[in-house]
N, C-alpha and C positions, 0 to 999 in steps of 0.2 A: 269561448273563454276557458272552458275546461280543457280543451285540446291544447291550448298554449301552456297552461300550467302543467299538464302531463308531459309535454315535450321538454319544458324547462327542468322539471324534476328528473326526467330520464337522462337528460344531458348532464346534470349535476352528478347523478349516480355513476354514470360511466366515467366521468372525469375523475372523480375521487377513487373509483376502483382501479383505474389505470395508474394513477399517480401513487397509490399506496402499495402497488405491487413492485415498485422499483427495488432492485437489489442494492443493499448497502454493502459495499466492499469493505471487508475488514482487512486492515493492513497490519502485518506482523511487525515486530520490533526490528527484525533484521532488514526488512524492506524499507522501513522508515529511516534507519541509519544509512542505508545505501543511497536513498534519495537525498538525504541531507548532505552527505559527503559529495555527491554529484553536483549539488547546487553550490557547494563551496569550492568546486574546481579541483577535487582530489584526483590523484593518480590512482587508477584502479587496475589491479592485476587479478585475473581469474585463472585458477589452476584446477586440474582434475575434473574437468567438465562442470565447473561451478560448485564443487564441493568445498573449495578453499577460495576465499576472497580476501585480498589485502588491499587496503585503501590508505593513502597518506596524502594529507594536504599541507604538510609542513608544520602545522601546529598540533595535529592529532593523527594518530595511527590506529586503525581499527582492523582487526582480523576476525573473519567469520568463517567458522568451520562446521560443516554438516557431516555427521558420521553415518554409517550404514543404516542405523536404526531410525534416522530422520531427526535425531536430536541436534539442536543448533547451539553452538558455543560461540560467544561473542567476547573478544578480548580488546580492551581499549587502553592505549598508552597516550598520555598527554606529554608532548615534547617541550613543554614550556618551562 
């Protein structure tokens, strides 16, 4: 009986230790905007090896620019 309880406790400990070590991916705002525009069927143009991204779905136009320092600028224009 003690052996069964020990095995059950060990299994629970290993189960919780592996599930608690999962990485939670943090999504930045620019990645969120790009994903939303892709889901809306936007036309996406990428320039300068990904430093400039222009997306337009007819209702909304979004421009994302990354400068040399890694700063991200997001400009949104509503065409409504």
